[in-house]
C-alpha positions in Angstrom: -67.9 -28.5 -44.8 -68.7 -25.0 -43.2 -66.2 -22.3 -43.9 -65.2 -22.0 -40.2 -64.3 -25.7 -40.1 -62.6 -26.0 -43.4 -58.9 -25.5 -44.0 -58.3 -22.3 -45.9 -57.7 -23.1 -49.6 -54.5 -21.1 -49.9 -53.1 -22.6 -46.7 -53.9 -26.1 -48.0 -52.2 -25.5 -51.4 -49.1 -24.4 -49.4 -49.3 -27.4 -47.1 -50.0 -30.1 -49.6 -47.6 -28.9 -52.2 -48.5 -26.6 -55.1 -50.0 -28.4 -58.0 -50.8 -31.5 -56.0 -53.1 -29.6 -53.6 -54.7 -27.6 -56.4 -55.5 -30.8 -58.3 -56.9 -32.5 -55.2 -59.1 -29.5 -54.4 -60.4 -29.6 -58.0 -61.0 -33.3 -57.7 -58.2 -34.3 -60.1 -55.8 -37.1 -59.8 -52.6 -36.1 -58.0 -49.1 -34.8 -57.8 -47.4 -36.0 -61.0 -45.0 -33.2 -61.7 -43.5 -33.4 -58.2 -42.7 -37.2 -58.3 -39.3 -38.5 -59.0 -40.4 -40.6 -61.9 -41.9 -37.9 -64.0 -45.3 -36.4 -64.5 -47.2 -39.5 -65.2 -49.2 -37.8 -67.9 -52.5 -35.9 -67.6 -55.0 -37.1 -65.2 -58.0 -38.9 -66.8 -60.7 -37.0 -65.0 -61.8 -33.4 -64.5 -63.1 -34.0 -61.1 -66.7 -33.7 -62.1 -67.1 -37.3 -63.4 -66.1 -36.2 -66.9 -64.8 -38.6 -69.6 -63.2 -41.7 -68.1 -62.2 -45.1 -69.3 -65.5 -46.3 -67.7 -67.6 -44.4 -70.3 -66.6 -47.1 -72.8 -67.7 -49.7 -70.3 -71.2 -48.2 -70.1 -71.8 -49.2 -73.8 -71.6 -52.9 -73.1 -72.3 -55.3 -70.3 -69.0 -57.0 -70.4 -65.5 -55.6 -70.6 -63.2 -58.7 -70.6 -61.8 -58.0 -74.1 -61.4 -54.2 -74.1 -57.8 -54.2 -72.9 -56.6 -57.3 -74.7 -58.0 -56.1 -78.0 -55.6 -53.2 -78.0 -52.3 -53.4 -79.9 -49.4 -55.2 -78.2 -47.4 -52.7 -76.1 -44.0 -51.6 -77.3 -42.1 -51.2 -74.0 -42.1 -52.0 -70.3 -44.3 -49.0 -69.3 -46.9 -50.0 -72.0 -47.2 -53.5 -70.5 -47.7 -52.0 -67.0 -50.3 -49.6 -68.4 -52.1 -52.6 -69.9 -52.1 -54.4 -66.6 -53.6 -51.3 -64.9 -56.4 -51.1 -67.5 -57.2 -54.8 -67.2 -57.4 -54.5 -63.4 -59.6 -51.4 -63.7 -62.0 -53.4 -65.9 -62.0 -56.6 -63.9 -62.4 -54.7 -60.6 -60.7 -56.9 -58.0 -61.0 -53.8 -55.7 -63.3 -51.1 -54.9 -60.9 -48.3 -56.0 -60.9 -45.5 -53.4 -58.2 -42.9 -53.0 -54.6 -41.9 -52.8 -53.9 -41.1 -49.2 -52.5 -37.7 -48.2 -50.2 -37.9 -45.2 -51.3 -35.2 -42.8 -49.1 -34.5 -39.8 -49.2 -32.2 -36.9 -45.9 -31.0 -35.7 -44.3 -28.7 -33.1 -43.4 -25.4 -34.8 -39.9 -25.5 -33.3 -38.9 -28.5 -35.4 -37.1 -28.3 -38.7 -38.7 -31.2 -40.5 -40.3 -31.8 -43.9 -42.8 -34.7 -44.4 -41.9 -37.3 -47.0 -44.3 -38.8 -49.5 -43.2 -42.4 -48.6 -44.5 -41.9 -45.0 -41.1 -42.6 -43.5 -40.4 -40.4 -40.5 -36.6 -40.4 -40.4 -35.8 -38.9 -37.1 -32.2 -38.3 -38.2 -33.5 -35.7 -40.6 -35.3 -33.7 -37.9 -33.8 -30.5 -36.5 -35.1 -30.7 -32.9 -35.8 -28.0 -30.4 -33.5 -26.8 -27.7 -33.4 -30.0 -25.6 -32.6 -32.3 -28.5 -35.4 -34.7 -27.7 -38.3 -35.7 -30.1 -41.4 -37.7 -29.5 -43.4 -39.2 -32.4 -46.9 -40.5 -32.0 -48.3 -42.9 -34.5 -51.7 -44.6 -34.8 -50.3 -48.0 -33.8 -47.2 -49.4 -32.3 -45.0 -52.1 -33.9 -45.9 -55.7 -34.4 -42.4 -56.7 -33.1 -38.9 -55.4 -33.8 -37.7 -58.0 -36.3 -37.1 -55.8 -39.3 -37.8 -58.6 -41.7 -41.0 -59.9 -40.2 -43.7 -57.3 -40.8 -45.5 -55.5 -43.6 -46.8 -52.3 -42.0 -45.6 -48.7 -42.0 -45.9 -48.2 -38.2 -43.4 -51.0 -37.6 -41.2 -49.7 -40.5 -41.0 -46.3 -38.8 -39.9 -47.9 -35.6 -37.3 -50.3 -36.9 -35.7 -48.0 -39.6 -34.6 -45.6 -36.8 -32.1 -48.3 -35.9 -31.3 -49.9 -39.2 -29.9 -48.9 -42.6 -30.6 -50.1 -46.1 -28.1 -51.0 -48.8 -29.4 -48.0 -50.7 -31.7 -45.2 -49.6 -34.0 -42.4 -50.8 -34.0 -38.7 -50.2 -37.1 -36.8 -49.2 -38.0 -36.4 -52.9 -37.9 -40.2 -53.5 -34.6 -40.3 -55.5 -32.3 -43.2 -55.1 -29.2 -42.3 -53.0 -26.3 -44.1 -51.4 -26.9 -46.1 -48.2 -24.6 -48.7 -46.8 -23.5 -49.1 -50.4 -21.4 -46.3 -52.0 -21.4 -47.9 -55.5 -23.8 -50.2 -57.3 -23.8 -51.5 -60.9 -25.4 -54.2 -63.1 -22.8 -56.7 -64.0 -25.0 -58.7 -66.4 -28.6 -59.8 -66.8 -29.7 -61.1 -63.4 -26.6 -60.0 -61.5 -25.8 -56.7 -59.7 -23.0 -55.7 -57.4 -22.9 -53.5 -54.3 -19.7 -52.0 -52.9 -20.2 -51.2 -49.2 -18.7 -48.3 -47.3 -15.8 -49.0 -44.9 -15.9 -48.3 -41.2 -19.6 -49.0 -40.5 -20.3 -50.5 -37.1 -23.3 -52.1 -35.5 -24.7 -50.8 -32.2 -22.9 -53.6 -30.4 -19.6 -52.3 -31.7 -19.0 -55.0 -34.4 -18.0 -54.0 -37.9 -20.4 -54.4 -40.8 -19.3 -57.2 -43.2 -20.5 -58.1 -46.6 -21.7 -61.4 -45.3 -24.2 -59.5 -43.0 -25.7 -57.8 -46.1 -25.9 -61.1 -48.0 -27.5 -62.7 -45.0 -30.1 -59.9 -44.8 -31.1 -60.3 -48.4 -31.2 -64.1 -48.2 -33.3 -64.0 -45.0 -36.0 -62.1 -46.9 -36.0 -64.0 -50.1 -35.2 -67.6 -48.9 -37.4 -69.2 -46.2 -34.5 -71.6 -45.4 -32.3 -68.8 -44.2 -32.5 -67.3 -40.7 -35.4 -69.4 -39.6 -38.0 -67.0 -41.1 -40.5 -67.0 -43.9 -40.4 -63.3 -44.4 -43.6 -61.5 -45.5 -41.4 -59.1 -47.3 -40.2 -61.5 -50.0 -42.2 -59.7 -52.7 -40.6 -56.4 -51.8 -37.5 -57.8 -53.3 -39.5 -59.3 -56.2 -37.2 -61.1 -58.7 -34.3 -61.3 -56.3 -33.1 -64.9 -55.8 -30.2 -64.6 -53.5 -27.0 -62.8 -52.4 -23.4 -63.7 -51.9 -20.5 -61.9 -50.2 -17.6 -61.9 -52.8 -15.1 -59.8 -50.9 -15.0 -58.1 -47.5 -17.1 -55.1 -48.8 -18.6 -56.5 -52.0 -21.9 -58.2 -52.4 -23.4 -59.7 -55.5 -27.2 -60.0 -55.8 -28.8 -62.4 -58.3 -32.2 -62.1 -59.8 -34.4 -64.3 -62.0 -34.2 -62.4 -65.3 -33.3 -58.8 -65.8 -35.2 -57.4 -62.8 -35.4 -53.8 -64.1 -36.2 -52.2 -60.7 -33.7 -54.1 -58.6 -32.0 -50.8 -57.4 -35.3 -49.2 -56.7 -36.2 -52.2 -54.5 -33.1 -51.9 -52.5 -33.5 -48.2 -52.1 -36.8 -48.8 -50.4 -36.5 -52.2 -48.7 -34.1 -54.6 -46.9 -32.9 -53.4 -43.6 -29.5 -54.8 -42.9 -29.0 -56.9 -39.8 -26.0 -58.7 -38.2 -26.0 -62.3 -39.1 -24.5 -63.6 -35.8 -26.8 -61.4 -33.7 -29.9 -62.8 -35.4 -28.9 -66.5 -35.5 -27.9 -66.6 -31.9 -31.3 -65.4 -30.7 -34.8 -66.7 -30.4 -37.6 -65.0 -32.3 -38.9 -63.4 -29.0 -35.6 -61.8 -28.4 -35.3 -60.5 -32.0 -38.7 -58.9 -31.6 -37.9 -57.0 -28.4 -34.5 -55.5 -29.2 -32.5 -54.2 -32.2 -28.9 -54.2 -33.2 -28.6 -52.2 -36.5 -26.2 -49.8 -38.0 -28.7 -46.9 -38.0 -28.6 -43.5 -36.4 -30.4 -44.5 -33.2 -30.1 -47.4 -30.8 -32.8 -48.8 -28.5 -32.5 -48.0 -24.8 -35.9 -49.2 -23.7 -38.7 -51.2 -25.3 -42.2 -51.6 -23.8 -44.4 -53.7 -26.1 -47.5 -51.9 -27.3 -46.5 -48.7 -25.4 -43.3 -47.1 -26.6 -39.7 -47.4 -27.8 -37.0 -45.3 -26.4 -33.8 -44.5 -28.4 -30.6 -42.6 -28.0 -28.4 -41.1 -30.8 -25.7 -43.5 -32.0 -22.5 -41.6 -31.5 -20.5 -43.8 -33.9 -23.0 -43.5 -36.8 -21.3 -43.6 -40.1 -23.2 -40.5 -41.4 -22.5 -38.5 -38.3 -24.3 -38.4 -34.9 -27.9 -37.1 -35.4 -29.1 -33.8 -33.9 -31.9 -35.6 -32.1 -30.3 -36.9 -28.9 -33.2 -38.8 -27.5 -36.1 -40.2 -29.5 -39.4 -41.7 -28.3 -41.9 -43.5 -30.5 -45.4 -44.1 -29.1 -48.9 -44.5 -30.3 -52.6 -43.5 -29.8 -55.3 -45.0 -32.0 -57.7 -42.1 -31.5 -56.8 -39.1 -33.7 -58.2 -36.6 -31.1 -55.8 -38.1 -28.5 -52.8 -37.7 -30.8 -53.7 -34.1 -31.5 -54.3 -33.4 -27.8 -50.8 -34.8 -27.0 -49.4 -32.4 -29.7 -51.1 -29.4 -28.3 -50.1 -30.3 -24.8 -46.4 -30.5 -25.9 -46.4 -34.2 -25.0 -45.6 -35.1 -28.6 -43.6 -33.3 -31.4 -45.0 -35.1 -34.4 -48.3 -36.9 -34.8 -49.7 -38.8 -37.8 -53.0 -38.8 -39.6 -54.5 -35.5 -38.3 -58.1 -35.7 -39.4 -59.7 -32.9 -41.4 -61.9 -31.8 -38.4 -58.7 -31.3 -36.3 -56.6 -29.4 -38.8 -57.9 -26.0 -37.8 -57.3 -26.8 -34.2 -53.7 -27.5 -34.9 -53.3 -24.5 -37.2 -54.9 -22.1 -34.6 -52.3 -23.0 -31.9 -49.2 -20.7 -32.0 -46.9 -23.7 -31.2 -48.1 -26.2 -33.8 -48.6 -26.5 -37.5 -49.8 -28.9 -40.1 -47.7 -30.6 -42.7 -49.5 -32.5 -45.6 -48.1 -34.4 -48.6 -49.6 -36.7 -51.2 -48.3 -40.2 -50.1 -47.3 -43.3 -52.0 -50.3 -45.2 -50.5 -53.4 -46.3 -52.2 -56.5 -47.1 -50.1 -58.9 -49.7 -51.4 -61.5 -52.3 -50.6 -60.3 -55.8 -51.6 -62.8 -58.4 -52.6 -61.9 -62.1 -52.3 -62.5 -63.7 -55.7 -63.2 -67.2 -54.2 -66.0 -65.9 -51.9 -69.5 -65.2 -53.2 -70.7 -62.7 -54.3 -67.2 -61.3 -55.1 -66.5 -64.2 -57.4 -68.5 -62.3 -60.0 -66.7 -59.6 -62.0 -70.1 -58.0 -62.6 -70.8 -57.8 -58.9 -67.3 -56.3 -58.2 -67.9 -53.7 -60.9 -71.2 -52.9 -59.3 -69.5 -52.1 -56.0 -67.4 -49.5 -57.8 -70.3 -47.9 -59.6 -72.3 -47.8 -56.3 -70.0 -45.4 -54.5 -69.7 -41.6 -55.0 -65.9 -41.3 -54.7 -65.8 -37.6 -55.3 -68.2 -37.1 -52.4 -66.2 -39.3 -50.1 -63.1 -37.3 -50.8 -64.8 -33.9 -50.4 -67.0 -34.7 -47.4 -65.1 -37.3 -45.5 -61.5 -36.4 -46.3 -62.0 -32.7 -46.9 -59.9 -32.8 -50.1 -57.0 -34.5 -48.4 -56.9 -37.3 -51.0 -57.1 -37.9 -54.8 -59.5 -40.4 -56.5 -58.1 -43.6 -58.0 -59.4 -46.1 -60.6 -56.4 -48.4 -60.9 -53.8 -49.9 -58.5 -51.0 -47.6 -59.7 -50.9 -44.0 -58.5 -50.3 -41.0 -60.9 -46.6 -40.3 -61.3 -45.6 -43.9 -60.9 -44.0 -45.9 -63.7 -46.9 -47.8 -65.3 -49.7 -45.4 -64.4 -52.3 -45.4 -67.2 -53.4 -41.9 -67.9 -56.4 -43.2 -69.9 -57.9 -44.9 -66.9 -60.0 -42.7 -64.6 -62.1 -43.5 -61.5 -65.5 -45.3 -61.9 -68.5 -43.0 -62.2 -71.1 -42.9 -59.5 -73.9 -44.8 -61.3 -76.3 -46.6 -58.9 -78.6 -47.7 -61.7 -75.7 -49.5 -63.5 -74.6 -50.9 -60.2 -78.1 -52.4 -59.6 -78.3 -53.8 -63.1 -74.8 -55.4 -62.8 -75.9 -57.0 -59.5 -78.9 -58.5 -61.1 -76.8 -59.8 -64.0 -74.3 -61.3 -61.6 -77.0 -63.5 -60.1 -76.3 -62.2 -56.6 -79.3 -59.9 -56.0 -80.2 -59.8 -52.3 -76.5 -60.3 -51.2 -75.7 -59.3 -47.6 -72.1 -58.3 -47.3 -69.8 -57.0 -44.5 -66.9 -54.5 -45.0 -64.2 -55.1 -42.4 -62.0 -52.1 -41.7 -59.2 -51.1 -39.3 -59.8 -48.0 -37.1 -57.2 -45.3 -36.7 -54.6 -46.8 -39.1 -55.3 -44.6 -42.1 -56.7 -41.1 -42.4 -60.5 -41.5 -41.7 -60.5 -45.2 -42.4 -63.6 -46.0 -40.4 -65.5 -43.1 -41.9 -64.5 -44.0 -45.4 -65.7 -47.6 -44.8 -69.0 -46.4 -43.4 -69.5 -44.1 -46.4 -68.8 -47.0 -48.8 -71.1 -49.3 -47.0 -73.9 -46.7 -46.9 -73.7 -46.2 -50.7 -73.8 -50.0 -51.3 -76.6 -50.4 -48.8 -78.6 -47.8 -50.7 -78.8 -50.1 -53.7 -82.1 -51.9 -53.8 -80.6 -55.3 -54.2 -77.6 -55.4 -51.9 -77.2 -54.9 -48.1 -73.9 -53.8 -46.6 -72.6 -53.2 -43.1 -69.3 -52.4 -41.4 -67.3 -54.4 -38.9 -64.5 -52.6 -37.1 -61.2 -54.5 -36.7 -58.0 -54.1 -34.8 -55.3 -53.3 -37.4 -52.8 -55.9 -36.1 -55.5 -58.6 -36.1 -56.5 -57.8 -39.7 -53.0 -57.7 -40.9 -52.3 -61.0 -39.3 -55.0 -62.6 -41.4 -53.8 -60.9 -44.6 -50.2 -62.1 -44.2 -50.7 -65.8 -43.6 -50.2 -66.7 -47.2 -53.6 -68.5 -47.2 -56.4 -66.7 -49.0 -59.0 -68.4 -46.9 -57.8 -66.6 -43.8 -58.6 -63.2 -45.4 -62.0 -61.5 -44.9 -64.2 -61.6 -48.0 -64.4 -57.8 -48.1 -62.0 -55.4 -46.3 -60.5 -52.0 -46.4 -56.7 -51.7 -46.4 -53.9 -49.4 -47.6 -50.8 -50.2 -49.6 -47.7 -48.0 -49.7 -45.3 -48.4 -52.6 -42.1 -46.5 -52.2 -40.4 -47.8 -55.4 -42.7 -45.6 -57.5 -43.2 -48.5 -59.9 -46.5 -50.3 -60.7 -45.0 -53.8 -60.1 -44.6 -53.3 -56.4 -48.3 -53.0 -56.0 -49.6 -55.3 -58.6 -47.2 -58.3 -58.1 -47.9 -58.8 -54.3 -51.6 -57.9 -54.4 -53.0 -58.8 -57.8 -50.9 -61.5 -59.5 -51.1 -65.3 -59.2 -49.2 -66.4 -56.2 -48.8 -62.8 -54.9 -47.9 -62.8 -51.2 -51.1 -60.8 -50.3 -53.4 -61.4 -53.2 -57.1 -61.8 -52.9 -57.6 -61.9 -56.7 -58.1 -64.9 -58.9 -55.5 -66.2 -61.4 -55.7 -63.8 -64.3 -53.5 -64.9 -67.2 -53.7 -61.6 -68.9 -52.5 -59.6 -65.9 -49.8 -62.2 -65.1 -48.6 -62.0 -68.8 -48.5 -58.2 -68.9 -46.4 -58.1 -65.7 -44.2 -60.9 -66.8 -43.5 -59.1 -70.0 -42.8 -55.8 -68.1 -40.4 -57.6 -65.8 -38.4 -59.0 -68.8 -37.8 -55.6 -70.3 -35.4 -52.8 -69.3 -36.7 -49.4 -68.3 -37.0 -49.4 -64.5 -33.7 -47.8 -63.7 
């Protein structure tokens, strides 16, 4: 990138956060020392393709036994690290990058971006008029807080809803609707709710509402909904109101990260309000306990809110809130510069300087909890072959994509779990760029001459289309594989991924996954284990066993 188009290195380090930005610019793996779970160990690469776990792979044609030949792990984190090594070797994905969240914002705002991608308007110090407009890449897929799996909808519904627990901007677990929480015994925890909380319709919060909210997610017989969020409360089997302000939540086994799950997931709804309405009504209005209540909803256009004056945590400074969307990054930036929006998401690298140069706007960038990857459906040829899947990883030059497409606003990955998360394996680095090995593996797979299509959303993730085009170009450069890109509407693609039927999924697609529990299981369980809600990977007894062992041991709290 020419110097006049690039973001100044010193500015970038300040924007992205010290060591994280320095590591990203050097090509290293992330932001470990700033994460709430610890430093995650040293990154496995030096940014120049140095020694990685894949060097051992180069010595043999097959890698099935390399992880299972190692000694039995001694603790929960060891089993999670084993799962990550297995998944690196067996390559169910083309491993891409950790996304950096890059926002443009009005300089008058007092606001710090969070790594979990939540834009909590209650935390914003607004300008003089008290109003804030936030522009995302997409609008919601409906306002039912339990019937979606995407961040744009999360950002819209969480303005009006609270969780049992919450997280601060650093990712630490804090109180939410519950003021106390404790483990009573294996498989049973108790939450004590705060008194005096009211819903937007004026009704008091009851423990039965919290129990209903949990059960509506984990039990398809409750609330007339088969929630796509069931795995977000993995291990939870049900909830019961034991007193007016006490709820007991049961799990299958110890469930070591149950409090982390409730700090990130499970918006609380009012049971009567939900059960008295049809799905269409639930998806066009909200009645939560959150800091803002809906005043106007126009599907696919905008949501208008006002501050909830009876909010239990005090009326927010933002008096009027608007959430809208523009799929084109240039349109979002133009709205920001024209003072038509106060915060815009996913500012692309080529627009950063434009935002920085304006006296009224600035850029805010943080390493997120989201991994970007290309999933490959195990039951569809040629992706049924592990060798072919490995070949797709060797085909791409990930460092070049991060440098030239993302301008350093990303960190390379070689496993499902991000650095700094519990279970991250510091011995596993990204795949090397090795087209010769890729072509050899394609030949050995029996799928030479394959013609594949990579399907990608446009405008949902930072430079998603451009990343997909770069991946496809690298694969197409192989002498024995052809690859092209198909652009998809994000809502349509997500609809196919969340049906629960693997045959509805495209064979090869780009998607992102945010994991705000900072624990490996909340990526691996839904995406890569047998029966996972969104899995495109085959039944793998070794991975399943490692996760099962991890979930049976303490260490997540």
